Structure formats: C-alpha cells, structure tokens
C-alpha positions in Angstrom: -10.2 6.3 39.8 -12.6 7.6 37.0 -12.2 9.2 33.6 -13.6 12.9 34.5 -15.2 13.2 31.1 -17.2 9.9 30.7 -16.9 8.5 34.2 -15.4 5.3 33.1 -13.4 3.2 35.8 -9.6 3.5 35.1 -6.6 2.1 36.4 -3.5 3.6 37.4 -1.7 2.0 34.5 -4.2 3.3 32.0 -4.7 6.7 33.1 -4.1 9.8 30.7 -3.4 13.2 32.4 -3.9 16.2 30.4 -3.2 19.3 32.6 -3.7 17.4 35.9 -7.2 16.2 34.7 -7.8 12.4 34.5 -8.8 10.6 31.2 -9.6 7.2 29.9 -7.8 6.1 26.4 -10.9 7.0 24.5 -11.5 10.6 25.9 -7.7 11.7 26.1 -7.1 14.5 23.8 -10.6 14.5 22.3 -12.6 17.8 21.8 -14.5 17.2 25.0 -11.4 16.9 27.0 -9.6 20.0 25.6 -13.0 22.0 26.5 -12.9 20.4 30.1 -9.4 21.4 30.6 -10.1 24.8 29.3 -12.9 24.9 31.7 -11.0 24.0 34.6 -8.2 26.7 33.7 -10.9 29.3 33.8 -11.1 29.8 30.1 -14.6 30.6 28.5 -16.3 27.6 27.1 -19.9 27.3 25.9 -20.7 24.3 28.4 -20.2 24.2 32.1 -20.4 20.7 33.2 -18.4 17.6 32.1 -21.7 15.8 31.3 -22.6 18.4 28.7 -19.3 18.4 27.4 -19.2 14.7 27.3 -22.7 14.9 25.5 -21.6 17.7 22.9 -18.5 15.8 21.6 -18.6 11.9 21.7 -14.9 10.3 21.4 -14.3 8.2 18.5 -13.4 4.6 19.2 -10.4 2.9 18.2 -10.9 1.0 15.1 -12.3 -2.4 15.3 -10.5 -3.9 12.3 -6.8 -4.1 11.6 -7.1 -3.7 8.0 -4.8 -0.8 7.0 -4.0 -1.8 3.6 -6.9 0.0 2.1 -5.5 3.2 3.0 -2.0 2.5 2.0 -2.5 0.9 -1.5 -0.6 3.5 -3.3 2.4 3.3 -1.0 2.4 -0.6 -1.3 2.1 -0.4 -4.9 5.0 2.1 -5.0 7.2 0.1 -2.8 6.6 -3.0 -5.3 7.4 -1.0 -8.3 10.6 0.2 -7.0 11.7 -3.2 -6.0 10.9 -4.4 -9.2 12.8 -1.8 -10.8 15.6 -2.7 -8.8 15.5 -6.3 -9.8 15.1 -5.4 -13.5 18.1 -3.0 -13.4 20.4 -5.5 -12.0 19.3 -8.2 -14.4 19.6 -5.8 -17.5 23.0 -4.7 -16.2 24.1 -8.5 -16.0 23.0 -9.2 -19.6 24.9 -6.1 -20.5 28.2 -7.2 -19.0 28.0 -10.8 -20.2 27.1 -9.7 -23.7 30.0 -7.0 -24.3 32.8 -8.1 -26.4 36.4 -9.0 -24.7 37.7 -5.7 -25.7 35.4 -3.5 -23.7 35.3 -5.9 -20.7 36.9 -3.3 -18.0 34.5 -0.6 -19.2 31.5 -3.0 -19.1 32.4 -4.1 -15.8 32.6 -0.5 -14.4 29.2 0.1 -15.7 27.9 -3.1 -14.3 29.2 -2.5 -11.0 27.4 0.8 -11.1 24.3 -0.8 -12.5 24.3 -3.5 -9.7 24.7 -0.8 -7.0 21.6 1.3 -8.4 19.6 -1.8 -8.7 20.4 -2.9 -5.1 19.5 0.6 -3.7 16.3 0.5 -5.6 15.6 -2.8 -3.9 16.6 -1.8 -0.5 14.4 1.4 -0.8 11.4 -0.5 -1.7 12.0 -3.1 1.0 12.4 -0.3 3.5 9.0 1.3 2.5 7.3 -2.3 2.8 9.0 -2.7 6.3 7.5 0.7 7.4 4.2 -0.2 6.2 4.4 -3.6 8.2 5.4 -1.6 11.3 2.4 0.5 10.8 -0.1 -2.4 10.5 1.5 -4.2 13.5 1.0 -0.8 15.6 -2.8 -0.6 14.5 -3.3 -4.3 15.2 -1.5 -3.9 18.6 -3.7 -0.8 19.5 -7.0 -2.8 18.8 -5.8 -5.7 20.7 -4.8 -3.5 23.7 -8.2 -1.7 23.5 -10.1 -4.9 23.7 -8.0 -6.1 26.7 -8.6 -2.8 28.6 -12.3 -2.9 27.8 -12.7 -6.5 29.0 -10.9 -6.5 32.0 -11.3 -2.9 33.2 -8.0 -2.7 34.8 -4.5 -4.3 34.4 -3.4 -4.3 38.1 
C-alpha cells in the first residue's frame, strides 16, 4: 500500500485515512493532503495531480530533536516559583506558630493550619505543572523515536 500523496510504501498499521484517501504519517493532514481530498471530492483546487500537490506543499518532518525545554522556559519557571512560594509559605507559617505566645496558641494554630494548607496547595500546583511538562516532553520523544523506527523499517508487520 502506498501514500497517495508522496508514494511512500506504508503498512496497514501505519496508514492514515482522510476521507478514504490513504496517507503516510508525514503527509496526513498536511496542506497537500487537504488539497488532494478536496480534489477527490470534486471541489475546485488549483492543481490537478497528486504529484503537483505534493511538490507545491512539502510536508514538515517530525522534529529530529527532543529538546522541548526551550519553548517552555516560562512555564517551567512559573512551576518552580509556585512550588518555592508554597514551601516558603509553610516555613513562615511554622515560624509564626512556634513564635506565638501561649495565650494566643489556639488562634495561631488555626492560622497555622490554614497556612500549611495554602502552602501545600501551592506546592501541589507547581508539581502538577511540572508533571504536565514531563508528559509533553515524553510525548515529543516518543514521536521522534516512533518516526525513526517507522522510517528505518518501512513496516511494523
């Protein structure tokens, strides 16, 4: 089986369909693929052959590198600041509760529990953002590795 846009051999496991037209992973949902599908459906397009469509709109390759950190520096910094503020809130709260005179211990304990709860919530929020960033980086790495495997073998069967 072949990609109807670029002609690359594809297996049943790696074929992508867009309105009953077969594409490889690189051509799927590209501008050229959309034009070919529109042509097959009888809609007016500038070019008439799949070869012309393929030449007119090259498909972008998957990234060869897995360094996603350069795009997400602001979010990483935000997550670290959030976690740091949470830890600082809990430490300041602990000093506040420990430094309160015995007469106001019950009120200080209430504020202390609230401070620890808020600090812990900030730490959890920061860690959740870092977790999502790690998932995104792992997804990007997996896509690159899978692309290399599919290009190296040609088929998974």
